[in-house]
C-alpha positions in Angstrom: 163.9 269.4 99.9 161.8 271.2 97.4 158.5 271.2 98.3 156.6 273.2 95.3 155.9 272.3 92.0 156.1 275.5 90.8 159.7 275.9 91.9 162.1 277.2 89.3 164.5 274.4 89.3 161.4 272.0 88.6 160.0 274.2 86.2 163.3 274.4 84.0 163.6 270.4 84.9 160.2 270.0 82.9 161.6 272.3 79.8 164.4 269.8 79.6 162.4 267.0 79.6 160.0 268.4 76.9 163.4 269.1 74.7 162.7 273.1 75.3 166.7 273.3 76.5 169.1 272.4 73.8 172.1 271.9 76.0 170.9 269.6 78.5 169.5 266.4 78.5 166.8 265.1 80.7 167.9 261.3 82.2 165.0 259.2 84.2 165.3 255.9 86.2 167.9 254.1 88.2 169.4 252.0 85.2 170.2 255.1 83.2 171.3 257.0 86.2 174.2 254.3 86.5 174.8 254.5 82.8 175.4 258.4 83.0 177.5 257.8 86.1 179.6 255.0 84.5 179.6 257.3 80.9 181.2 260.3 83.0 178.2 262.3 81.8 178.3 265.8 83.6 175.3 266.1 85.7 174.2 269.2 86.7 171.2 268.5 88.8 169.9 265.5 90.3 166.3 264.7 91.8 164.9 262.0 94.2 161.8 261.3 95.6 161.2 260.4 98.9 160.5 256.8 98.4 163.5 256.3 96.2 166.0 257.8 99.0 164.5 256.0 101.6 165.1 252.8 100.0 168.2 250.9 101.6 168.8 249.4 98.5 169.7 252.7 96.8 172.4 253.6 99.1 175.4 253.2 96.9 174.1 255.2 94.4 172.5 258.2 96.0 176.2 258.5 97.4 177.7 258.4 93.9 175.0 260.9 92.7 175.8 263.2 95.5 179.8 263.3 94.5 179.2 263.6 90.9 175.9 266.1 90.4 176.5 269.8 91.1 173.3 270.0 93.0 171.1 267.5 94.6 167.6 267.8 95.6 164.8 265.8 97.5 161.1 265.7 96.4 157.8 264.4 98.0 156.5 261.5 95.8 153.8 263.6 94.8 155.7 266.8 93.8 158.6 264.3 92.1 155.9 263.0 89.7 155.2 266.5 88.1 158.8 266.2 86.4 158.6 262.6 85.7 158.4 261.3 82.2 157.4 258.0 83.0 153.8 257.1 84.8 155.2 254.6 86.9 158.5 256.4 87.8 161.6 255.0 89.7 162.1 258.3 91.4 165.2 259.6 90.3 166.0 262.4 87.3 169.1 264.0 86.1 169.7 266.8 84.3 172.7 266.7 82.6 174.8 268.2 79.8 174.4 266.8 76.3 177.4 264.8 75.0 178.7 266.3 72.3 180.6 264.6 69.2 182.2 265.1 66.3 182.9 263.7 62.8 186.4 263.8 63.7 185.8 261.4 66.8 184.5 259.0 64.1 187.7 259.2 61.8 189.8 258.8 64.6 188.3 255.5 65.7 188.4 254.5 62.1 191.9 255.2 62.2 192.9 253.6 65.5 191.5 250.1 64.2 190.5 249.6 67.8 186.6 249.5 66.4 184.5 247.8 64.2 185.5 250.0 60.6 181.6 250.9 60.3 179.6 253.7 60.6 176.2 253.4 60.9 174.3 256.2 59.0 170.5 256.4 60.1 168.1 258.1 57.6 165.2 259.9 59.0 164.3 257.5 61.5 161.6 259.4 63.4 160.6 256.6 66.0 162.8 257.1 69.3 162.4 253.9 70.4 164.0 252.6 67.1 166.6 254.7 67.2 167.5 254.1 70.5 167.4 250.2 69.9 169.5 250.8 66.9 172.4 252.4 68.9 172.5 249.6 71.7 173.1 247.3 69.0 175.6 249.6 67.3 177.5 249.6 70.5 177.3 246.1 71.4 178.7 245.2 67.9 181.5 248.1 68.3 181.0 250.5 65.6 183.1 253.6 65.2 180.3 256.0 65.3 177.1 256.9 64.2 175.5 259.4 61.5 172.0 260.8 62.4 170.4 262.6 59.8 168.2 265.4 59.7 164.4 264.8 60.3 165.2 262.0 62.4 164.0 261.5 66.2 166.4 263.2 69.0 169.3 260.8 70.0 169.1 262.1 73.7 165.0 262.1 74.1 163.7 260.4 77.3 162.1 257.5 75.0 165.3 256.8 72.6 167.3 257.2 75.6 165.7 254.4 77.6 165.9 252.1 74.3 169.3 252.7 74.0 170.0 251.6 77.6 172.7 254.3 77.9 174.6 253.7 74.4 174.0 257.3 73.4 176.2 258.6 76.5 179.0 256.7 74.9 178.8 256.4 71.0 180.2 259.2 69.0 177.1 260.5 67.0 177.1 262.8 64.3 174.1 264.9 64.6 171.6 266.7 62.3 173.8 265.9 58.8 172.3 265.7 55.7 172.8 262.1 54.1 174.2 263.3 50.7 176.7 265.4 53.4 177.4 262.3 54.9 178.0 260.1 51.4 180.3 262.8 50.5 182.1 262.5 53.9 182.6 258.9 52.7 183.8 259.1 49.5 186.4 261.6 51.0 187.9 259.7 53.6 188.0 256.4 51.3 184.9 254.8 53.1 182.7 252.8 50.9 179.1 254.0 51.3 176.6 250.9 51.3 172.8 251.0 51.4 170.6 248.3 52.7 167.6 246.8 50.7 166.1 244.0 48.5 167.2 245.7 45.4 170.6 244.1 45.5 171.9 240.7 44.4 174.6 241.0 47.2 173.5 238.8 50.0 175.0 240.9 53.4 177.3 237.7 53.8 178.8 238.0 50.8 180.3 241.6 51.0 183.8 242.3 52.5 182.8 244.0 55.9 186.7 244.3 56.6 187.0 247.4 54.6 185.8 250.6 56.3 182.1 251.2 55.4 179.1 253.9 55.8 175.9 251.5 56.0 173.0 253.3 55.5 169.6 252.4 56.9 166.4 254.2 56.3 163.2 254.3 58.1 161.1 251.3 57.9 158.2 253.4 56.5 160.0 254.9 53.5 163.3 253.7 53.3 165.6 255.3 51.3 165.0 257.6 48.0 166.2 256.4 44.5 168.2 259.1 44.3 170.3 258.2 47.6 170.3 254.3 46.8 171.9 255.7 43.2 174.5 257.6 45.0 175.9 255.0 47.4 178.8 252.9 45.9 177.3 249.1 47.2 173.8 247.9 48.1 173.5 244.8 49.9 170.6 242.8 50.8 169.6 240.4 53.9 168.7 236.9 52.8 164.9 236.1 53.8 162.1 233.9 53.0 160.0 234.8 50.2 156.9 236.7 51.0 158.6 238.4 53.9 159.1 242.3 52.8 161.2 243.7 55.6 163.0 243.1 59.0 162.6 245.4 62.0 165.2 248.3 62.0 167.5 247.1 65.0 167.2 243.0 63.8 168.3 244.3 60.5 170.8 246.6 61.7 172.2 243.6 64.2 172.2 241.1 61.3 174.4 243.3 59.2 176.7 244.4 62.1 177.1 241.1 63.6 178.3 239.7 60.4 181.0 242.5 60.1 182.0 241.9 63.1 182.4 238.1 62.4 184.2 238.7 59.5 186.8 241.4 61.4 187.2 238.9 64.5 187.8 236.0 61.9 191.9 235.2 61.2 
């Protein structure tokens, strides 16, 4: 049991929560804890509130967390609230190692043929909830990986993790990349760089999604610059009713990716 909010482990947990520890992530909530266990994330510390510990419905997950975590601590509900990132916390927080993926993992997925031959590139997506929702959509579609450019939200921030529903634990993510570097990488590996937007005459259903592609999505606020659009090989647009300017980022991603999935699964 930890009884003081000034305990050094709790001070460190708050630093991770506030993204002041580069190699650790803050995982809060029962559902995300289950996803972390399922994804074999390396758990350093587990903190549970008295209320969570005394709930019989949590008995099974407590056993699993005790087995997976290096250290496990009980906190009073009052003290637990000092580390929580949410107002109505469920009473469980994990401090875990940040999953690290490389571009080689994405390349291997494309070569292996077991994933959709699509890599999603997210350009300066600074809303963590939008970013997490896109990761959740990308995992559901079965993409080979995701590239997140510089000046984007943190994939492993508490808000992004909640929105991704654990997808960030499992998807290969090449992080903090210049978009120019991603486009050059695609060209070097025979991957067609593709921009999405309204300026193309090619409707997304007419594109051939069976070839490996890097599909680039810009932020809802700013989109892609003219230079970036000029650098890609192809452009596609989603057919919408007149007067509709754009779709929510996660919705647009889903429309594109599930058309790609449909084409690749059609015999």
